N, C-alpha and C positions, 0 to 999 in steps of 0.2 A: 504494500500500500504506500502511495506517495505521501510525503509529509503534509502537503496541502490537503489531501483527502483525509488524512488522519485528523488534522485540525478541524476540518468541517464536521467529521463524525463526532468528535468530542464536544464541539460547540452545540451541535444539534442535541446531543445527549444531555448536556448541562441544561439547555433550555427546557427540554422535556421533563427533566428531573425537577426543575423549579416549578413547572406547571402542576406537577402532581400534588404539591403541597401549598400552592398559592392561596388556596381557600382557607388554610388553617394557620398560616404564619404571616404575620404582618409586623410592621415597625412597632406597633402598640404592645407587642409581646416582648419587648426588650427587657422589661423588668422581670418577666417570667423566665427569660433566658438567663439572666444574672442569678436569679433564685435557684434555677435548676443547676447551674454550674456550682453554686455553693453546696448544693446537695451532693453532687458528684465528688467534689473535693472532700466532703465529709466522709463519703463512702470510701474514698481513697485512703483516708486516715484510718478507717476501720480495718482495711486490708493491711496497712502498716502495723496496726496493733497486733493483728493475728500473726504476722511474720515475726515480730519481736517476742511475742509470747512463746512461739514455737522455739525460739532461740534462748528462752529464759532471760531476755534482756528487759528487766523491769523498768529501768530508767527510760529507755526509749519508748517502751509501751506506754508509759505515763505521759510522755511528751505528746504522742499522737492521740491519746485519750483526752488530753487537755485542749489541744488546738481547736477542735470544733466548737467547744463552748467558749473558749477565750476570744476567738475572732470570728469564725464563720457564722455563729449564731447571731452576732450583732448585725450582720448583713441581712439575714433572713427574718429577723424579728418583726420589722414593720409589716411585711406581707403576711406573716403568720398571724399577727395580732389583728390585722384588718379582716382577714378571712374567717378566723376562728380562734378567739382568745384561749379557749380551752386546749386546742391543739398546740398553740404557742406554749402554754404552760407545760404540756406533756413533752414537747420536744426539748424545752429547756431542762426540765427535771431529768429526762432520760440522759441527755448529754452530760449533765452534772454528775449523775450517779455512775456513769460509765467509768469515771476515773477510779472509783473504788471497786466496782464489780469486775471490770476487765483488767485484772492484774495478776501478778504471780503469787499474791496472797491467798488466792483461791485455786481450786483445781482448774486444769486447762478446760475441762468440760464445762464447768460453771462459768468460766470467763466467756466461753463461746456462746453460751445461752444468753448472756448479757449483751454481747455484740449482736447476735441475731435479733434480739428484741429491739435494739437500737436501729438496726436495718429496717425492721418492720415499721417503726415510727417514721423513718425517713421516707419510706414508700407511701405512707399515709399522707405525709406532707406534700409529696410530689403529686399525688392524685388530687388532693384538695386544692392546691395553689396553681399548679401547672395544668392539670387536667390530663385525662387519658389520651385524648386525641393528639394534643400538642406534644406530649411526652413520647408518643410513638412515631411522630413525624420525622422522616429521614433527614429533611433539611434542618430541622431543629437539632437533631442529634449531631449532625455534621458541624453545626456552629459550636456546640458544646465541646466536641473533639478539638476544634481549633483553639478554643479558650483554654482548655486543660493543657494542651501542648505549649502554648505561649507561657503559661504560668510555670510549667515544668522547666522551661529554658531559664527563666529568672532564678528558680530555686537551684538549678545545677550550677549556674554561674557563681552563686554564693558558696556552693559546697565543695567545688573541686579546683585545685590549683597544683600545677606541676605534677600531675599524675597521682595526686594524693587527695583523700577526702579530709577537708579541714573543718567541715560542719556536717556531722552525720545526720542530724535531724533534717536539715534542708536537703541533703542527698536523698534521704528516704522520702521526703515530701515529693521531690521531683520524680522519683521512680514510681511512687504511688499514683501520681497524676498521669504518667505515661501508661501505667497499667490500666487505669480506669478508662482512659481514652481508647485504648486498644479493645477493651471489653465492649465499649459502645460501638466501635467500628465493626466488630464482628456481627452486631445485630443489624447492620445496614449493608454489609458486604455484598450480599446477594442482590441488593437493589441497585447497585451501581455497575458501571461498565467494567467488565472483567479485566481489561488491561490496566485501568486506573487502580482497581482493587489489588492487582498483583504488584504494582509499583508501591502502593502503600504498605503491603505486607513486607516487601523487601526493605523499605525504609525503617519499618519497625524492627526488623532483624538487626539492621545497622545501629539503630538507636539503642537497643538493648546491649549490643556489643560495646557501645560507648560507655555504658554504665559498668559493664564487666571489666573493662580495661582502664576505667577512670580517665577517659580520653579528654583532650583539651576541650574546654567549653565551646570553642568555635566549631569544632568538629561535631559535637553533640547538637549544637544549634543548626548545623547544616542539614543533618538528617531529620531533625524535628521540622525544620523549614521545608524539607521535601514533602513531608506528609501534609503540612499546612498548605503548601502550594497545590497539591492534588485536591485537597478538600475545597480550596477556593475555586478550582476548575469545576468541581461538582456544583458549587453554589453559584458559579457564574459571576463571582465577585473577587477577582484577583486584585488584591490591595497592595498599595505601596507600603514599604516598611514605615512604621510609626516613628515620626521624628521625636527625639527625646524631649524637645521643647513642648510637644503636645502633652506629654505626661505632666510637665510642669504646669501648663495652663489648666489641665484637668484638675490637678490638685488645688490650684487657686480657686477655681469655680466651686469645687466640692466643699472647700473650707469656708467660703463665703456663704454658701447655702447652709453649712453647719451652724454658723453664727445665727442666721435668720431663724432656722427651725428651733434652735435652743432658746432663743429669745422669745419665741412664741409658745414655749412650753412643750414642744414636740421632742422630748429627749430621746426617744427610741429612734426617730428618724435622724436626729442629729448624730447619734452614735453610729448609725448605719452609714451615713455620709462620710464621717471621719474614717471609718473602717475601710470604705471603698477608696478613699484618697490614698490610704496606705497599701492595701492588698492589690488593688487594680492598677495602681499608678506608681507609687513611690518604690515598690519592690523592683520595678523595671529600671529605676535610676541608680540603684545601689551598686551594682557591679560596674557600670560605667564610671561612677564617681570614684570607686576604689582604683580602677585602672588609670584614672587621671591623677591619682595621688592625693585624693581628698577623702581618705577613709575617716578621718576625725570628723569632718563635716557630715559625712554620710551617717555615722553612728549618732551624732548629736541630734540631727533632725529625726532619725528613726525613733529615738527615745522620746523626743518631744511629741511626735505624731502618734506612734503606735502605742506607747505606754501612758505618758502623762496626760495628753489631751483626752484620750478615751476614758481614763480613770477619773478625770475631773467631771466628765459628763455623767458617768455612772454614779458618782458621788453627789451629783446635783449641786455642784459648787456654784457660787454666784455668777450671774451672766457676765459681769465685768471681768471676772477671773478667766472664764472660758474665752471671752473675746480677746483678752490680753494674750493668752496662750496662742490662739489662732494667729493673731497679728505677729507674734514673735516667729511663728513658723513661716508665715508669709514673707517676712523679711529674709529668712534663711532661703526661701525658695527664690527670692530675687537674686541672691548670691549664686545659687545653683544654676539659675538661668544664664548667668554670665560664664559659667564653667562648662556646661554640657556641650555648647557648640564646638568646643575644642575636640570633641569626639567625632566631629563631622567628616568632611570630605575625604581626608587621607585614610582614616580608619575604614570608611565605607568602601573606598576603592580596594584597599587591601583585603577586606572581607569578601567583596564581590569576586576578586580574582581567586581567592581561596575556595569559595563556593563553586565557582565554575570548574576549577581544577578537580576538586573532589567528585563533583557530580559527573564530570566527563569520564573519570576513571571508573566510577561506579557503573555508569551507563555501558561502557565498553565491556566490563566484566560480567554484568548481570542481566542486561537487557538485550533482547534480540529483536530488532525492529527492521522490517523490510523497507528499504528506501529506494 
């Protein structure tokens, strides 16, 4: 098949695939998409708990049992409370209790019962908030796959340096999100073009090999990016790489909204917005800041945003105190905005050349396409 003909086939397929779900997925479902991704990340942490319990690693099991209630729940709470306050309380209590129930202090079987019960609650939340139709929609699932892989890249960049794991919790976070994305992919694999599916499978093999060998983050990102690219072909929305300054601007907007919602007494929404500023945006700035030699600045803002601000909102501190904290973070973001452009053209050229080289080698060795 000629390259032109292949492109036409893929384009027609992508368009047809979009039409299948056009009636169930719309821009208005963005909040449900974010909620669903938080659910999938929570399930990824459950998987990590299981792996650590199997290895009798109580410390890391506790880390993954804590993460959902410490961060992800804050993102989910506004939707949960709006749809069903009783379900909100059930999700909160289940995630809080998981820290004690899923541990090495009880038998492995008892811990698994607690994890399975938590999984059931997550599925109830999915059915209630997202709905059965949207949850089953291939386009919706593809978007979640993309989001999980993007987050896994950020986690891996924090975790690996010079062929060594320097942050094991983040390393396991990344692998858990890759695992979860692959599980979702398997549910839509039969719905997509067989050639695209085969390429995605091979990229997953390379991605897992990156974890096995503790490969350079750039290499890991290349393989994750290969899957993301294929997913974007399916979605018909091949996107340009997000500029680092876009994350800065997103944080500014979310923090201004945080101030407004907190001043209006909407503490849960304010906490959710502050959490999104960190999880969905600031985490993607951390590795570039370290690479640019601004690790102290990165850590300072991380503490201000992830720990201090969110704790102030939880403790219902005075509006003036929260506003002051936000303003201090915004000042730091102004500094970061002058720093991250240094990560620009030269780094992008080097990364592009690296990606082209690796993909070319991979294509020659693994793909057989008639041209």
